[in-house]
Every structure is written in C-alpha cells, then in structure tokens.
C-alpha positions in Angstrom: 86.6 79.3 107.1 89.2 76.5 107.6 90.8 78.7 110.3 87.9 78.2 112.7 86.7 74.8 113.9 83.5 74.9 116.1 82.7 72.0 118.3 79.6 71.7 120.5 79.5 69.4 123.4 77.6 69.6 126.7 75.9 72.8 125.7 79.3 74.6 125.3 81.0 75.6 122.2 84.7 75.0 121.7 86.7 76.5 118.9 90.1 75.9 117.6 91.5 78.8 115.7 94.6 78.3 113.6 97.2 81.2 113.9 98.1 83.1 110.9 101.3 85.2 110.4 100.8 88.7 109.3 103.5 91.2 108.5 103.1 95.0 108.9 105.7 97.3 107.4 106.6 100.5 109.4 107.2 103.3 107.0 107.9 107.0 107.6 105.9 109.9 106.5 108.7 110.7 104.0 108.4 107.2 102.4 104.6 107.6 102.1 104.9 111.0 100.5 107.6 109.7 98.0 105.4 106.7 97.1 102.2 108.9 96.6 104.0 111.4 94.5 105.6 108.8 92.3 102.2 107.1 91.9 100.4 110.2 91.1 103.0 111.3 88.6 103.0 107.9 86.9 99.2 108.0 86.7 99.2 111.5 85.2 101.9 110.5 82.6 100.1 107.4 81.7 96.9 109.5 81.2 98.6 112.0 78.9 100.3 109.2 76.9 97.1 107.4 76.4 95.5 110.6 75.1 98.6 111.0 72.8 98.3 107.5 71.5 94.6 108.0 70.8 95.5 111.1 68.8 98.2 109.3 66.9 95.8 106.5 66.0 93.0 109.0 65.1 95.4 110.9 62.8 96.6 107.6 61.2 93.1 106.5 60.6 92.2 109.9 59.1 95.1 109.9 56.9 94.3 106.4 55.5 90.5 107.2 55.2 91.0 110.4 53.2 92.2 109.5 49.8 91.9 112.8 48.0 93.9 115.2 49.7 96.5 117.6 48.4 100.2 117.6 49.4 100.0 120.4 51.9 97.2 118.7 53.9 99.1 115.4 53.7 102.3 117.0 54.9 100.5 118.6 57.9 98.8 115.3 58.8 102.2 113.6 58.7 103.7 116.2 60.9 100.8 115.7 63.5 101.1 112.0 63.3 104.9 112.1 64.0 104.5 114.6 66.8 101.8 112.7 68.5 103.8 109.5 68.1 107.2 110.9 69.5 105.4 112.6 72.5 103.4 109.4 73.2 106.5 107.4 73.3 108.2 110.0 75.5 105.3 110.2 78.0 104.9 106.4 78.1 108.6 106.1 78.8 108.4 108.7 81.7 105.4 107.0 83.1 107.2 103.6 83.2 110.2 105.3 84.9 107.9 106.6 87.6 106.1 103.2 88.0 109.5 101.5 88.3 110.6 104.0 90.9 107.6 103.4 93.0 107.8 99.6 92.6 111.5 99.9 93.7 110.5 102.0 96.8 108.0 99.4 97.9 110.6 96.7 97.5 113.2 98.7 99.4 110.6 99.2 102.4 109.9 95.4 102.4 113.7 94.5 102.4 114.3 96.9 105.2 111.8 95.4 107.3 113.0 91.9 106.6 116.5 92.9 107.6 115.2 94.4 110.9 113.3 91.1 111.8 116.5 88.9 111.5 
C-alpha cells in the first residue's frame, strides 16, 4: 500500500496516489488462436510423455524385481522398455517444440508492441 498516502486534516482526507505504468498488448484473434493451440498441444504432448515415462520406469522396475524369468519374457520386457523410452523421448521433444513456439509467439507480440510505441 505504498502507492496510497492518506492524510487527514480539518476533517478532510487528502491522498497522494503514485502513478504506475502498465502495458497492454493488443493482439489479433489469429494470435490468440495460435497461442491457445500451441499451449494445448504442448500440454497434451507433455501429458502423454509423462504417461510414457511412467510406463518406462514401471517396466524397468518390474524387470529388476523379477529375477526368475525366462528368456522370452525378458525379451518382451526389454522390447516394451525400449518402445516406451523412445516414444517418451519423442513426445517430450515434440512438447518442448510446441512450448518454445508458444514462448516465441508471446515474445513476438511483445516486441511488436515495443516497436509501435517508439
């Protein structure tokens, strides 16, 4: 509350309000749709990648805890482990790409607003 300073004298209240600068960015409907689409896609890919990473770690733990397994079961577990790991890496990479694209779009809007002000 440092912005407002209230002083009471002669039954009247005086106040001094310090100004504050706020910047509002004007965006088009197209910018908002692009940002929303990229954000939703990054959320979806992060969600799927977290499920895949969980499956990878579950298979890894299952493989390590079961000591008495035959070769066919071990081969199938290793295949599942590799598939989950490769797809988890892929989906994490795609999610990061969408996250970076959304971040760059926001920075592009901010830079366009700064160049219009000057």
